[in-house]
PAMI-30540 format. One record per residue (C-alpha): residue number from 0; x, y, z. Coordinates in Angstrom, 1 decimal, decimal comma. Layout:
<papas>
i;x;y;z
NUM;X;Y;Z
...
</papas>
This chain:
<papas>
i;x;y;z
0;-23,5;27,9;-62,4
1;-20,2;30,8;-62,2
2;-22,6;32,9;-60,0
3;-24,1;29,9;-57,7
4;-20,0;28,6;-57,1
5;-19,4;32,5;-56,2
6;-22,0;32,4;-53,8
7;-21,4;29,3;-52,2
8;-17,9;30,8;-51,6
9;-18,9;33,5;-50,0
10;-21,4;31,8;-48,1
11;-18,7;29,8;-46,3
12;-16,7;32,7;-45,8
13;-19,2;34,6;-44,1
14;-20,8;31,2;-42,2
15;-17,3;30,2;-41,0
16;-16,5;32,9;-38,8
17;-19,8;32,8;-37,8
18;-20,0;29,4;-36,3
19;-16,3;30,1;-35,2
20;-17,7;32,9;-32,4
21;-19,9;30,6;-30,8
22;-19,0;30,5;-27,8
23;-20,7;27,8;-24,8
24;-21,0;29,2;-21,3
25;-20,2;27,5;-18,5
26;-21,4;27,8;-14,6
27;-19,9;25,4;-11,9
28;-22,2;23,2;-11,2
29;-21,9;22,8;-15,1
30;-18,4;22,4;-14,6
31;-18,3;19,7;-11,8
32;-21,1;17,8;-13,5
33;-18,8;18,0;-16,6
34;-16,1;16,4;-14,5
35;-18,1;13,7;-12,9
36;-19,2;12,5;-16,0
37;-15,8;12,8;-18,1
38;-13,6;11,2;-15,1
39;-11,8;7,9;-15,6
40;-11,0;7,8;-12,3
41;-14,5;7,6;-11,3
42;-14,8;5,3;-14,2
43;-12,4;3,1;-12,6
44;-13,4;3,2;-9,4
45;-16,7;2,1;-10,3
46;-15,5;-1,3;-12,0
47;-14,1;-1,8;-8,6
48;-17,3;-1,4;-7,3
49;-18,6;-3,9;-10,0
50;-15,6;-6,7;-9,3
51;-16,4;-6,4;-5,6
52;-20,4;-7,0;-5,5
53;-19,7;-9,8;-8,2
54;-16,9;-11,3;-5,5
55;-19,7;-11,0;-2,7
56;-22,0;-12,7;-4,8
57;-20,0;-15,4;-5,7
58;-19,3;-15,8;-1,8
59;-23,0;-15,8;-1,0
60;-23,6;-18,7;-3,5
61;-20,4;-20,9;-1,5
62;-23,1;-21,7;1,1
63;-25,4;-23,8;-1,5
64;-24,9;-27,4;-2,7
65;-23,4;-27,7;-6,2
66;-25,5;-29,9;-8,3
67;-24,2;-31,8;-11,3
68;-26,0;-34,3;-14,0
69;-24,4;-36,0;-16,2
70;-25,3;-38,3;-19,5
71;-23,6;-40,8;-21,4
72;-23,5;-43,5;-23,7
73;-21,2;-46,5;-25,4
74;-21,4;-49,3;-27,8
75;-18,2;-51,7;-27,6
76;-18,1;-54,0;-30,8
77;-16,1;-57,4;-30,8
78;-15,2;-60,4;-28,4
79;-16,8;-60,2;-25,1
80;-17,8;-62,6;-22,6
81;-21,5;-63,7;-22,4
82;-22,3;-64,4;-18,5
83;-25,8;-66,5;-19,1
84;-23,8;-68,8;-21,4
85;-20,1;-68,7;-19,8
86;-18,8;-68,4;-23,5
87;-16,9;-65,9;-25,7
88;-18,7;-64,6;-28,7
89;-18,5;-61,6;-31,1
90;-21,6;-59,0;-30,8
91;-22,0;-55,4;-30,3
92;-23,2;-53,9;-26,9
93;-25,0;-50,8;-26,4
94;-25,3;-49,1;-22,7
95;-26,5;-45,9;-21,6
96;-26,3;-44,1;-18,2
97;-27,6;-41,0;-16,4
98;-27,1;-39,7;-13,0
99;-27,6;-36,7;-10,6
100;-25,2;-36,3;-8,0
101;-24,7;-33,1;-4,9
102;-22,2;-31,7;-2,8
103;-22,1;-29,5;0,0
104;-19,9;-28,4;2,6
105;-21,4;-28,7;6,3
106;-18,4;-27,5;8,3
107;-15,0;-26,0;7,1
108;-13,7;-23,8;10,1
109;-15,9;-20,8;9,4
110;-13,9;-20,6;6,4
111;-17,0;-19,9;4,2
112;-18,5;-17,2;6,8
113;-15,1;-15,3;6,7
114;-14,9;-15,2;3,2
115;-18,4;-13,8;2,6
116;-17,4;-11,1;5,3
117;-14,6;-10,5;4,0
118;-16,4;-10,1;0,4
119;-18,7;-7,9;1,9
120;-16,4;-5,3;3,9
121;-14,4;-5,5;0,2
122;-18,0;-4,2;-1,2
123;-18,4;-1,7;1,2
124;-14,9;-0,4;0,8
125;-14,9;-0,1;-2,5
126;-18,1;2,0;-2,5
127;-16,7;4,2;0,1
128;-13,5;5,1;-2,1
129;-15,9;5,7;-5,1
130;-17,7;8,0;-3,1
131;-14,3;9,8;-2,0
132;-12,9;9,6;-5,6
133;-16,0;11,7;-6,7
134;-15,3;14,0;-3,7
135;-11,7;14,6;-4,8
136;-12,8;15,4;-8,8
137;-15,7;17,7;-7,6
138;-12,8;19,4;-5,4
139;-10,5;19,7;-8,2
140;-13,2;21,3;-10,8
141;-13,9;23,7;-8,4
142;-10,6;24,7;-7,7
143;-9,6;25,1;-11,4
144;-12,7;26,7;-11,5
145;-12,1;29,5;-8,7
146;-8,5;29,8;-10,5
147;-10,2;31,0;-13,6
148;-12,4;33,2;-11,5
149;-9,7;34,8;-10,0
150;-7,4;35,4;-13,4
151;-10,5;37,0;-14,5
152;-10,9;39,3;-11,2
153;-7,3;39,9;-11,6
154;-7,5;41,0;-15,4
155;-10,3;43,3;-14,7
156;-8,1;45,1;-12,5
157;-5,2;45,5;-14,5
158;-7,5;46,7;-17,5
159;-9,5;49,4;-15,8
160;-6,0;50,3;-14,6
161;-5,1;50,7;-17,9
162;-7,8;53,0;-19,0
163;-7,2;55,3;-15,9
164;-3,3;54,8;-17,2
165;-4,7;56,2;-20,9
166;-7,1;58,8;-19,5
167;-4,2;59,8;-17,3
168;-1,4;60,0;-20,2
169;-4,0;62,3;-22,3
170;-4,2;64,4;-19,2
171;-0,5;65,2;-19,0
172;-0,4;65,6;-23,0
173;-2,9;67,9;-23,0
174;-0,8;69,7;-19,9
175;2,2;69,5;-21,9
176;0,8;71,3;-24,7
177;-0,2;74,3;-22,6
178;3,2;74,2;-20,7
179;1,6;73,2;-17,6
180;3,9;70,2;-17,0
181;7,5;69,7;-18,5
182;8,0;66,8;-21,3
183;9,2;64,3;-18,8
184;5,8;63,8;-17,2
185;4,4;62,4;-20,7
186;7,2;60,4;-21,2
187;6,7;59,2;-17,5
188;3,0;58,7;-18,1
189;3,9;56,8;-21,5
190;6,0;54,2;-19,7
191;3,3;53,6;-16,8
192;0,6;53,2;-20,0
193;3,3;50,5;-21,5
194;3,7;48,9;-18,5
195;0,2;48,6;-17,9
196;-0,7;47,3;-21,1
197;1,8;44,4;-20,3
198;0,4;43,7;-17,0
199;-3,1;43,2;-19,1
200;-1,4;40,9;-21,1
201;-0,1;38,9;-18,5
202;-2,9;38,7;-17,3
203;-4,7;37,5;-20,4
204;-1,7;34,5;-20,2
205;-2,9;33,7;-16,5
206;-6,5;33,9;-17,1
207;-6,1;32,0;-20,7
208;-3,6;29,2;-19,0
209;-6,1;28,7;-16,2
210;-8,8;28,1;-18,6
211;-6,8;25,4;-20,7
212;-6,2;23,7;-17,5
213;-9,8;23,7;-16,5
214;-10,6;22,7;-20,3
215;-8,3;19,3;-19,7
216;-9,9;18,4;-16,2
217;-13,3;18,3;-17,8
218;-12,1;17,0;-21,3
219;-13,7;19,2;-23,4
220;-13,0;19,4;-27,0
221;-9,8;21,9;-27,4
222;-11,3;23,4;-30,4
223;-14,3;24,5;-29,2
224;-14,8;28,0;-27,3
225;-15,6;27,9;-23,5
226;-16,7;31,0;-21,4
227;-16,8;30,3;-17,8
228;-19,4;32,3;-16,0
229;-17,9;34,6;-13,2
230;-20,0;35,7;-10,6
231;-18,6;38,3;-8,3
232;-17,7;38,5;-5,0
233;-20,4;40,0;-2,4
234;-17,9;40,7;0,4
235;-20,5;41,4;2,8
236;-21,3;37,9;2,9
237;-17,6;37,0;3,7
238;-17,9;35,5;7,3
239;-15,1;34,2;9,3
240;-16,3;31,1;11,3
241;-14,9;30,1;14,2
242;-13,8;26,6;14,0
243;-13,0;24,0;16,8
244;-9,7;21,8;15,4
245;-10,6;19,0;18,5
246;-14,2;19,0;16,9
247;-13,2;19,3;13,3
248;-10,6;16,2;13,7
249;-13,7;14,1;15,1
250;-15,9;15,1;12,3
251;-13,3;14,3;9,7
252;-13,2;10,3;11,2
253;-16,6;10,1;11,4
254;-17,1;11,7;7,5
255;-14,3;11,0;5,3
256;-15,2;8,5;2,9
257;-11,3;7,4;2,0
258;-10,7;6,6;6,2
259;-13,6;4,8;6,2
260;-12,2;2,7;3,4
261;-9,3;2,1;5,3
262;-11,3;0,8;8,7
263;-13,5;-1,8;6,6
264;-9,9;-3,0;4,8
265;-8,4;-3,5;8,1
266;-11,9;-5,5;9,4
267;-11,5;-7,3;6,1
268;-7,7;-8,4;6,8
269;-8,7;-9,6;10,0
270;-11,3;-11,8;8,3
271;-8,8;-12,6;5,6
272;-6,3;-14,2;8,7
273;-9,6;-16,2;10,3
274;-9,6;-17,6;6,8
275;-6,2;-18,9;6,5
276;-6,3;-20,1;10,0
277;-9,6;-22,2;9,2
278;-6,6;-24,2;7,2
279;-6,1;-26,2;10,7
280;-10,1;-27,1;10,9
281;-11,4;-30,3;10,1
282;-13,7;-30,0;7,3
283;-17,2;-32,1;7,2
284;-19,2;-32,5;3,7
285;-22,4;-34,3;2,9
286;-22,7;-35,9;-0,9
287;-25,8;-37,6;-2,3
288;-26,2;-39,0;-5,9
289;-29,0;-40,7;-8,1
290;-27,8;-43,1;-11,4
291;-29,3;-45,2;-13,5
292;-28,2;-47,2;-16,5
293;-29,4;-49,4;-19,4
294;-27,7;-52,1;-21,4
295;-29,0;-54,0;-24,5
296;-27,3;-57,2;-23,0
297;-29,0;-57,2;-19,8
298;-31,4;-60,1;-19,8
299;-34,4;-61,5;-17,9
300;-33,0;-64,6;-15,9
301;-36,3;-66,7;-16,2
302;-37,1;-65,8;-19,8
303;-34,1;-64,9;-21,2
304;-35,4;-62,1;-23,1
305;-34,2;-58,8;-23,3
306;-35,1;-56,5;-20,0
307;-36,9;-53,3;-21,6
308;-35,5;-49,6;-21,7
309;-38,0;-48,3;-19,4
310;-37,5;-51,5;-16,8
311;-34,1;-50,7;-16,7
312;-33,6;-47,5;-16,6
313;-36,6;-45,7;-14,7
314;-36,9;-49,0;-12,1
315;-34,3;-51,7;-11,9
316;-31,2;-50,2;-12,4
317;-31,7;-47,1;-10,0
318;-29,2;-46,7;-7,3
319;-29,0;-44,0;-4,4
320;-26,7;-43,3;-2,5
321;-25,6;-40,6;0,7
322;-22,6;-40,1;2,3
323;-20,7;-38,2;4,5
324;-16,8;-37,1;4,3
325;-14,6;-35,6;7,0
326;-11,4;-34,0;6,1
327;-8,4;-33,6;8,7
328;-5,2;-31,5;7,7
329;-2,3;-33,4;9,1
330;0,7;-32,0;7,1
331;0,6;-30,2;3,8
332;4,0;-28,9;3,7
333;3,8;-25,8;6,3
334;1,5;-24,1;3,2
335;-1,1;-23,4;6,1
336;1,3;-22,1;8,3
337;2,7;-19,7;5,7
338;-0,3;-18,5;4,9
339;-1,2;-17,1;8,5
340;1,7;-15,9;9,2
341;1,3;-13,8;5,6
342;-2,9;-12,9;6,7
343;-0,8;-11,5;9,8
344;1,3;-9,7;8,1
345;-1,1;-8,0;6,2
346;-3,4;-7,5;8,9
347;-0,6;-5,5;10,3
348;0,6;-3,3;7,8
349;-3,3;-2,7;7,5
350;-3,1;-1,3;11,2
351;0,1;0,7;10,5
352;-1,8;2,0;7,4
353;-4,8;3,2;9,2
354;-2,7;4,8;12,1
355;-0,8;6,5;9,5
356;-3,9;7,7;7,6
357;-5,5;9,1;11,1
358;-2,1;11,1;11,6
359;-2,2;12,3;8,1
360;-6,0;13,5;8,6
361;-4,6;15,2;11,6
362;-1,9;17,3;10,0
363;-4,1;17,7;7,0
364;-6,6;19,3;9,0
365;-4,6;21,7;10,9
366;-2,6;22,9;8,2
367;-6,1;23,7;6,8
368;-7,2;25,2;9,9
369;-4,2;27,6;10,4
370;-4,1;28,6;6,8
371;-7,9;29,4;7,0
372;-6,9;31,5;10,0
373;-3,6;32,6;8,4
374;-6,6;33,9;5,3
375;-9,2;35,6;7,7
376;-6,1;37,7;9,2
377;-4,8;38,4;5,1
378;-8,4;39,4;4,6
379;-9,0;42,2;7,8
380;-5,4;43,3;6,3
381;-6,0;43,6;2,9
382;-9,5;45,3;3,5
383;-7,7;48,0;5,6
384;-4,9;47,9;2,7
385;-6,9;49,2;0,0
386;-9,1;51,7;2,1
387;-5,6;53,7;3,1
388;-4,2;53,0;-0,5
389;-7,4;54,4;-2,5
390;-7,6;57,5;-0,1
391;-4,0;58,0;-0,6
392;-4,1;57,9;-4,5
393;-7,5;60,3;-4,1
394;-5,6;62,5;-2,2
395;-1,9;62,0;-4,9
396;-4,7;62,7;-7,9
397;-6,5;65,8;-6,4
398;-2,5;67,1;-5,7
399;-1,4;66,4;-8,7
400;-4,0;68,3;-10,3
401;-3,6;71,1;-8,5
402;0,2;71,0;-9,2
403;1,1;70,2;-5,8
404;2,4;66,5;-6,7
405;4,4;65,2;-9,1
406;3,9;62,8;-11,8
407;6,2;60,2;-10,0
408;4,1;60,5;-6,5
409;0,9;59,8;-8,9
410;2,0;56,8;-10,3
411;3,2;55,3;-7,0
412;0,1;56,2;-5,7
413;-1,4;54,6;-8,5
414;0,6;51,2;-8,0
415;0,0;51,2;-4,3
416;-3,5;51,5;-4,9
417;-3,6;48,4;-7,9
418;-1,4;46,3;-6,0
419;-3,6;46,8;-2,5
420;-6,9;46,0;-4,7
421;-5,1;42,7;-6,5
422;-4,0;41,7;-2,7
423;-7,9;42,4;-1,5
424;-9,1;40,1;-4,4
425;-7,0;37,1;-4,0
426;-7,2;37,4;-0,4
427;-11,2;37,0;-0,9
428;-10,5;34,3;-2,9
429;-8,2;32,4;-0,9
430;-10,2;32,9;1,9
431;-13,2;31,1;0,3
432;-11,4;28,5;-1,4
433;-10,0;27,3;2,0
434;-12,9;27,1;3,5
435;-14,0;24,4;1,1
436;-10,3;23,3;1,7
437;-11,7;22,5;4,8
438;-14,8;21,3;3,8
439;-12,9;18,8;1,7
440;-10,4;17,3;4,3
441;-13,8;16,9;6,6
442;-15,5;15,0;4,3
443;-18,4;17,4;3,6
444;-17,9;17,9;-0,2
445;-21,4;16,9;-2,2
446;-22,3;17,7;-6,0
447;-24,5;20,6;-4,8
448;-20,8;22,4;-4,6
449;-22,0;25,8;-3,8
450;-19,6;28,9;-2,9
451;-21,2;30,8;0,0
452;-19,5;34,1;-1,2
453;-20,2;33,8;-5,1
454;-23,8;34,9;-6,4
455;-24,7;33,5;-9,8
</papas>
């Protein structure tokens, strides 16, 4: 038993770290799908769709006549008047009754028609809001994912710089030992290595923070390890597109789900106003009913016997009724007038919201377009700066190797090269992401989110 316990403990000690080392890899497509599956906002939007569909079905059913059935029975015990003998007597009376009735509105100032149209517009608006919510979730997931990719690229640059700094330190130490370099160069390079190590640590913290933000958005298990696939950038595939701002605005007003929802809500407010105005119009309805009854005290006038149940219930006591009713509103304490005023205010507010939203679309697109053009210029500038910085660093490295340049000059050239590399990577990712920002504001974001300059 002792050996078994020892073996079990060793097994657990070995298996637990092995399990902890399992890392789940997530691609961009998987991240977007996870975000869509776990989003509470999407669930709430879907509930709004279900509610609007239920409202639409209810309004559609208002065109149908209602149908009611009734059945009842009574037993009366005590002194009662006997019609046949014109006297009072104590006895028990049993009665049964049954009936069906229906009622249908023939005209109510087109209230039911406008209610149906309003419900249909509400259902379509909820669907548009739902689709826009999905676009927002896709966009946010992609943005967080790109933050992780950018942080990973910058970490790789800093790690490469650290490795180069360490190799440079080894070279300086060797030169100091043989007397080719002063000891101050070694101290200076040790400081460079320490700063490079600090940059790596800071980059790792930024990467971990961006991973945490993405994990929170995806609602992933915080105790599970995740690794997000970071494809490399194909610079030759980065193309600056020529956009026309006027065409973009027209395309956005046509494609934007949220703008379409605002238009539908304006139409819905117009129908709500018509519904309230119908309160001033007379209403015409038709009703019909069929009823019958049975009493154990109903007697045949000739024979004096109780009329049988079947004769009473299915023949003698059947009553049929049909009628029309016209309801003319005259005065209802100004409730209709107040309701109409409220609906006019709602309609005006819907117009103002739509116009404000239209201006917001214009400003969003203009800002996104300006940022896109700015990032395009940065893309070109950082490419030139990187080429120049790389050549300058290589030149200073060769000069330092032959003793014609100081370590400070080499360090400055290296810092400029690292800064240029970092700026280049950030410019590429910002440019790529800005293209997706334009697509988002144009209403062209779908689940098949692709980044043209990234390859899996």
